[in-house]
Biopython code that builds the backbone (N, CA, C, O; Angstrom):
import numpy as np
from Bio.PDB.StructureBuilder import StructureBuilder

atoms = [
    (1, "MET", "N", (-4.598, -31.204, -4.309)),
    (1, "MET", "CA", (-5.253, -30.095, -3.036)),
    (1, "MET", "C", (-6.557, -29.479, -3.052)),
    (1, "MET", "O", (-7.172, -29.286, -4.101)),
    (2, "ARG", "N", (-6.881, -29.247, -2.203)),
    (2, "ARG", "CA", (-8.439, -28.538, -2.096)),
    (2, "ARG", "C", (-8.512, -27.128, -2.234)),
    (2, "ARG", "O", (-7.572, -26.427, -1.859)),
    (3, "PHE", "N", (-9.539, -26.644, -2.736)),
    (3, "PHE", "CA", (-9.245, -25.018, -3.718)),
    (3, "PHE", "C", (-8.951, -24.275, -1.903)),
    (3, "PHE", "O", (-7.858, -23.835, -1.547)),
    (4, "ALA", "N", (-9.479, -24.288, -1.527)),
    (4, "ALA", "CA", (-9.978, -24.081, 0.062)),
    (4, "ALA", "C", (-8.387, -23.721, 0.750)),
    (4, "ALA", "O", (-7.996, -22.613, 1.120)),
    (5, "ASP", "N", (-7.645, -25.004, 0.786)),
    (5, "ASP", "CA", (-6.219, -24.984, 1.054)),
    (5, "ASP", "C", (-5.063, -24.035, 0.080)),
    (5, "ASP", "O", (-4.408, -23.103, 0.548)),
    (6, "ALA", "N", (-4.999, -24.452, -1.193)),
    (6, "ALA", "CA", (-4.803, -23.639, -2.225)),
    (6, "ALA", "C", (-4.883, -22.327, -1.970)),
    (6, "ALA", "O", (-3.856, -21.661, -1.840)),
    (7, "ALA", "N", (-6.160, -21.765, -1.862)),
    (7, "ALA", "CA", (-6.803, -20.028, -1.949)),
    (7, "ALA", "C", (-6.280, -19.682, -0.453)),
    (7, "ALA", "O", (-6.067, -18.473, -0.370)),
    (8, "GLY", "N", (-6.107, -20.121, 0.312)),
    (8, "GLY", "CA", (-5.724, -20.025, 2.084)),
    (8, "GLY", "C", (-4.116, -19.943, 2.047)),
    (8, "GLY", "O", (-3.623, -19.138, 2.838)),
    (9, "ARG", "N", (-3.371, -20.565, 1.352)),
    (9, "ARG", "CA", (-1.880, -20.534, 1.065)),
    (9, "ARG", "C", (-1.246, -19.389, 0.501)),
    (9, "ARG", "O", (-0.226, -18.784, 0.831)),
    (10, "LEU", "N", (-2.522, -19.128, -0.929)),
    (10, "LEU", "CA", (-2.164, -18.199, -1.844)),
    (10, "LEU", "C", (-2.542, -16.590, -1.170)),
    (10, "LEU", "O", (-1.919, -15.655, -1.673)),
    (11, "ALA", "N", (-3.453, -16.298, -0.155)),
    (11, "ALA", "CA", (-3.994, -15.759, 0.843)),
    (11, "ALA", "C", (-2.779, -14.702, 1.348)),
    (11, "ALA", "O", (-2.528, -13.501, 1.255)),
    (12, "GLY", "N", (-1.995, -16.308, 2.135)),
    (12, "GLY", "CA", (-0.848, -15.539, 3.383)),
    (12, "GLY", "C", (0.030, -15.062, 2.141)),
    (12, "GLY", "O", (0.432, -13.899, 2.176)),
    (13, "GLN", "N", (0.421, -15.999, 0.849)),
    (13, "GLN", "CA", (1.373, -15.510, 0.566)),
    (13, "GLN", "C", (1.597, -13.969, -0.058)),
    (13, "GLN", "O", (2.651, -13.376, -0.282)),
    (14, "ALA", "N", (0.446, -13.619, -0.220)),
    (14, "ALA", "CA", (0.196, -12.562, -0.716)),
    (14, "ALA", "C", (-0.218, -10.983, 0.457)),
    (14, "ALA", "O", (-0.642, -9.834, 0.332)),
    (15, "GLY", "N", (0.131, -11.685, 1.270)),
    (15, "GLY", "CA", (0.013, -10.712, 3.017)),
    (15, "GLY", "C", (1.197, -10.071, 2.901)),
    (15, "GLY", "O", (1.353, -8.853, 2.826)),
    (16, "VAL", "N", (2.804, -11.693, 2.872)),
    (16, "VAL", "CA", (3.633, -11.404, 2.833)),
    (16, "VAL", "C", (4.333, -11.062, 1.923)),
    (16, "VAL", "O", (5.166, -10.252, 2.331)),
    (17, "ALA", "N", (4.470, -11.364, 0.382)),
    (17, "ALA", "CA", (5.140, -10.480, -0.484)),
    (17, "ALA", "C", (4.205, -8.764, -1.016)),
    (17, "ALA", "O", (4.759, -7.867, -1.652)),
    (18, "LEU", "N", (2.877, -8.739, -0.574)),
    (18, "LEU", "CA", (2.396, -7.180, -1.210)),
    (18, "LEU", "C", (2.349, -6.960, 0.278)),
    (18, "LEU", "O", (2.895, -5.860, 0.365)),
    (19, "GLY", "N", (2.109, -7.237, 1.210)),
    (19, "GLY", "CA", (1.566, -6.404, 2.397)),
    (19, "GLY", "C", (0.080, -6.689, 2.562)),
    (19, "GLY", "O", (-0.371, -6.017, 3.489)),
    (20, "TRP", "N", (-0.787, -7.419, 2.003)),
    (20, "TRP", "CA", (-2.103, -7.291, 2.042)),
    (20, "TRP", "C", (-2.918, -7.956, 2.919)),
    (20, "TRP", "O", (-2.898, -9.185, 2.865)),
    (21, "ALA", "N", (-3.922, -7.194, 4.041)),
    (21, "ALA", "CA", (-4.741, -7.854, 4.720)),
    (21, "ALA", "C", (-5.490, -8.881, 3.796)),
    (21, "ALA", "O", (-5.571, -8.580, 2.606)),
    (22, "PRO", "N", (-6.061, -10.097, 4.234)),
    (22, "PRO", "CA", (-7.096, -11.043, 3.658)),
    (22, "PRO", "C", (-8.080, -10.153, 2.991)),
    (22, "PRO", "O", (-8.659, -10.669, 2.035)),
    (23, "ALA", "N", (-8.375, -9.020, 3.264)),
    (23, "ALA", "CA", (-10.045, -9.024, 2.517)),
    (23, "ALA", "C", (-9.634, -8.110, 1.226)),
    (23, "ALA", "O", (-10.447, -7.917, 0.321)),
    (24, "ALA", "N", (-8.286, -7.549, 1.202)),
    (24, "ALA", "CA", (-7.974, -7.001, -0.212)),
    (24, "ALA", "C", (-7.387, -8.698, -0.951)),
    (24, "ALA", "O", (-7.509, -8.649, -2.175)),
    (25, "PHE", "N", (-6.911, -9.852, -0.546)),
    (25, "PHE", "CA", (-6.700, -10.750, -1.698)),
    (25, "PHE", "C", (-7.978, -11.078, -2.047)),
    (25, "PHE", "O", (-8.323, -11.355, -3.196)),
    (26, "TRP", "N", (-8.736, -11.055, -1.029)),
    (26, "TRP", "CA", (-10.253, -11.377, -1.277)),
    (26, "TRP", "C", (-11.071, -10.546, -2.238)),
    (26, "TRP", "O", (-11.859, -11.168, -2.950)),
    (27, "GLN", "N", (-11.010, -9.372, -2.352)),
    (27, "GLN", "CA", (-11.240, -8.208, -3.731)),
    (27, "GLN", "C", (-10.636, -8.439, -4.277)),
    (27, "GLN", "O", (-11.097, -7.801, -5.224)),
    (28, "ALA", "N", (-9.470, -9.060, -4.820)),
    (28, "ALA", "CA", (-8.658, -8.848, -6.114)),
    (28, "ALA", "C", (-9.269, -9.798, -6.950)),
    (28, "ALA", "O", (-10.195, -10.522, -6.583)),
    (29, "THR", "N", (-8.848, -9.804, -7.883)),
    (29, "THR", "CA", (-9.656, -10.615, -9.425)),
    (29, "THR", "C", (-7.901, -10.841, -9.262)),
    (29, "THR", "O", (-6.930, -10.321, -8.714)),
    (30, "PRO", "N", (-8.408, -12.452, -10.499)),
    (30, "PRO", "CA", (-6.978, -13.550, -10.184)),
    (30, "PRO", "C", (-6.130, -12.032, -11.348)),
    (30, "PRO", "O", (-4.993, -11.685, -11.030)),
    (31, "ALA", "N", (-6.683, -11.464, -12.323)),
    (31, "ALA", "CA", (-5.737, -10.514, -13.015)),
    (31, "ALA", "C", (-5.343, -9.471, -12.431)),
    (31, "ALA", "O", (-4.398, -8.791, -12.830)),
    (32, "GLU", "N", (-5.962, -9.256, -11.515)),
    (32, "GLU", "CA", (-5.257, -8.180, -10.662)),
    (32, "GLU", "C", (-3.731, -8.884, -9.693)),
    (32, "GLU", "O", (-2.681, -8.262, -9.532)),
    (33, "LEU", "N", (-3.927, -9.834, -9.342)),
    (33, "LEU", "CA", (-3.326, -10.658, -8.760)),
    (33, "LEU", "C", (-1.807, -10.935, -9.785)),
    (33, "LEU", "O", (-0.731, -10.349, -9.671)),
    (34, "LEU", "N", (-2.145, -11.905, -10.664)),
    (34, "LEU", "CA", (-1.741, -11.936, -11.947)),
    (34, "LEU", "C", (-0.777, -10.834, -11.845)),
    (34, "LEU", "O", (0.306, -11.021, -11.291)),
    (35, "ALA", "N", (-1.048, -9.879, -12.265)),
    (35, "ALA", "CA", (-0.537, -8.354, -12.879)),
    (35, "ALA", "C", (0.907, -8.015, -11.626)),
    (35, "ALA", "O", (2.098, -7.861, -11.898)),
    (36, "LEU", "N", (0.413, -7.993, -10.623)),
    (36, "LEU", "CA", (1.092, -8.093, -9.726)),
    (36, "LEU", "C", (2.516, -8.876, -9.489)),
    (36, "LEU", "O", (3.696, -8.548, -9.362)),
    (37, "VAL", "N", (1.879, -9.892, -9.499)),
    (37, "VAL", "CA", (2.756, -11.093, -9.029)),
    (37, "VAL", "C", (3.964, -10.754, -10.589)),
    (37, "VAL", "O", (5.172, -10.634, -10.384)),
    (38, "ARG", "N", (3.419, -10.654, -11.922)),
    (38, "ARG", "CA", (4.460, -10.274, -13.121)),
    (38, "ARG", "C", (5.131, -8.969, -12.591)),
    (38, "ARG", "O", (6.300, -8.713, -12.879)),
    (39, "ALA", "N", (4.587, -8.382, -12.033)),
    (39, "ALA", "CA", (5.829, -6.546, -11.599)),
    (39, "ALA", "C", (6.716, -7.321, -11.052)),
    (39, "ALA", "O", (7.755, -7.635, -11.632)),
    (40, "LEU", "N", (6.297, -7.844, -9.484)),
    (40, "LEU", "CA", (7.291, -8.043, -8.840)),
    (40, "LEU", "C", (8.268, -9.509, -9.564)),
    (40, "LEU", "O", (8.839, -10.221, -8.738)),
    (41, "ARG", "N", (8.348, -9.726, -10.460)),
    (41, "ARG", "CA", (8.496, -10.839, -10.820)),
    (41, "ARG", "C", (10.135, -9.837, -11.987)),
    (41, "ARG", "O", (11.264, -10.215, -12.300)),
    (42, "GLY", "N", (9.462, -8.727, -12.206)),
    (42, "GLY", "CA", (9.828, -8.411, -13.540)),
    (42, "GLY", "C", (9.750, -8.480, -14.701)),
    (42, "GLY", "O", (10.624, -8.055, -15.457)),
    (43, "ASP", "N", (8.500, -9.125, -15.132)),
    (43, "ASP", "CA", (7.973, -9.206, -16.268)),
    (43, "ASP", "C", (7.366, -8.472, -16.608)),
    (43, "ASP", "O", (6.546, -7.944, -15.858)),
    (44, "GLU", "N", (7.536, -8.042, -18.175)),
    (44, "GLU", "CA", (6.887, -7.171, -18.588)),
    (44, "GLU", "C", (5.286, -6.637, -18.656)),
    (44, "GLU", "O", (4.529, -7.385, -19.275)),
    (45, "VAL", "N", (4.783, -5.580, -18.157)),
    (45, "VAL", "CA", (3.450, -5.630, -18.091)),
    (45, "VAL", "C", (2.618, -4.624, -18.726)),
    (45, "VAL", "O", (2.607, -3.565, -18.099)),
    (46, "ALA", "N", (1.865, -4.643, -19.867)),
    (46, "ALA", "CA", (1.234, -3.795, -20.398)),
    (46, "ALA", "C", (0.616, -2.939, -19.976)),
    (46, "ALA", "O", (0.187, -3.250, -18.865)),
    (47, "PRO", "N", (0.238, -1.693, -20.370)),
    (47, "PRO", "CA", (-0.176, -0.657, -20.060)),
    (47, "PRO", "C", (-1.621, -1.058, -20.106)),
    (47, "PRO", "O", (-1.749, -1.884, -21.009)),
    (48, "PRO", "N", (-2.336, -0.906, -19.730)),
    (48, "PRO", "CA", (-4.213, -0.687, -19.941)),
    (48, "PRO", "C", (-4.200, 0.009, -21.102)),
    (48, "PRO", "O", (-3.403, 0.904, -21.385)),
    (49, "ASP", "N", (-5.429, -0.565, -22.034)),
    (49, "ASP", "CA", (-5.551, 0.300, -22.910)),
    (49, "ASP", "C", (-6.625, 1.279, -22.870)),
    (49, "ASP", "O", (-7.094, 1.170, -21.737)),
    (50, "GLY", "N", (-7.351, 2.298, -23.584)),
    (50, "GLY", "CA", (-8.147, 3.183, -23.682)),
    (50, "GLY", "C", (-9.489, 2.719, -22.653)),
    (50, "GLY", "O", (-9.662, 3.183, -21.526)),
    (51, "ALA", "N", (-10.118, 1.997, -23.125)),
    (51, "ALA", "CA", (-11.518, 1.354, -22.738)),
    (51, "ALA", "C", (-11.071, 1.009, -21.141)),
    (51, "ALA", "O", (-11.599, 1.652, -20.234)),
    (52, "THR", "N", (-10.252, 0.152, -20.899)),
    (52, "THR", "CA", (-9.725, -0.101, -19.730)),
    (52, "THR", "C", (-9.460, 1.006, -18.740)),
    (52, "THR", "O", (-9.943, 0.979, -17.608)),
    (53, "MET", "N", (-8.492, 2.227, -19.289)),
    (53, "MET", "CA", (-8.538, 3.712, -18.609)),
    (53, "MET", "C", (-9.970, 3.945, -18.213)),
    (53, "MET", "O", (-10.404, 3.754, -17.077)),
    (54, "ALA", "N", (-10.726, 4.408, -19.324)),
    (54, "ALA", "CA", (-12.530, 4.978, -18.991)),
    (54, "ALA", "C", (-12.765, 4.098, -18.169)),
    (54, "ALA", "O", (-12.764, 4.702, -17.097)),
    (55, "ARG", "N", (-13.032, 2.718, -17.911)),
    (55, "ARG", "CA", (-13.611, 2.233, -16.994)),
    (55, "ARG", "C", (-13.748, 2.217, -15.789)),
    (55, "ARG", "O", (-14.742, 2.113, -15.071)),
    (56, "LEU", "N", (-11.502, 2.451, -15.372)),
    (56, "LEU", "CA", (-11.253, 2.141, -14.312)),
    (56, "LEU", "C", (-11.714, 4.477, -14.101)),
    (56, "LEU", "O", (-12.737, 4.983, -13.639)),
    (57, "MET", "N", (-10.827, 4.979, -14.500)),
    (57, "MET", "CA", (-11.493, 6.748, -14.631)),
    (57, "MET", "C", (-13.188, 6.659, -14.307)),
    (57, "MET", "O", (-13.398, 7.610, -13.555)),
    (58, "GLU", "N", (-13.955, 6.228, -14.449)),
    (58, "GLU", "CA", (-15.086, 6.189, -14.218)),
    (58, "GLU", "C", (-15.387, 5.618, -12.797)),
    (58, "GLU", "O", (-16.074, 6.144, -11.922)),
    (59, "ALA", "N", (-14.770, 4.506, -12.762)),
    (59, "ALA", "CA", (-15.310, 3.446, -11.480)),
    (59, "ALA", "C", (-14.591, 3.851, -10.292)),
    (59, "ALA", "O", (-14.734, 3.326, -9.188)),
    (60, "PHE", "N", (-13.629, 5.032, -10.630)),
    (60, "PHE", "CA", (-12.526, 5.728, -8.945)),
    (60, "PHE", "C", (-12.501, 7.460, -9.522)),
    (60, "PHE", "O", (-11.384, 7.935, -9.729)),
    (61, "PRO", "N", (-13.356, 8.079, -9.691)),
    (61, "PRO", "CA", (-13.197, 9.303, -10.280)),
    (61, "PRO", "C", (-12.264, 9.868, -9.192)),
    (61, "PRO", "O", (-11.896, 9.226, -8.207)),
    (62, "ASP", "N", (-11.926, 11.124, -9.474)),
    (62, "ASP", "CA", (-10.917, 12.219, -9.111)),
    (62, "ASP", "C", (-11.352, 12.765, -7.714)),
    (62, "ASP", "O", (-10.696, 12.689, -6.675)),
    (63, "GLY", "N", (-12.775, 13.418, -7.913)),
    (63, "GLY", "CA", (-13.784, 14.021, -7.243)),
    (63, "GLY", "C", (-13.333, 15.308, -6.176)),
    (63, "GLY", "O", (-14.194, 15.907, -5.531)),
]
sb = StructureBuilder()
sb.init_structure("model")
sb.init_model(0)
sb.init_chain("A")
sb.init_seg("    ")
for serial, (resi, resn, name, xyz) in enumerate(atoms, 1):
    if name == "N":
        sb.init_residue(resn, " ", resi, " ")
    sb.init_atom(name, np.array(xyz, "f"), 0.0, 1.0, " ", f" {name:<3s}", serial, name[0])
structure = sb.get_structure()
């Protein structure tokens, strides 16, 4: 299977399962997509560490 075919199929599945528009899929990182899939499956998802939280707070201030 070609990458484009696999990516298109995964984008469609993300749209159905997560309600994502294509832009949301293409802007997500593989790690973000994996975390959501694990959460949907009921797998334990580790909370972000302090450094990750600091980066998130800097990138997305509550301003």
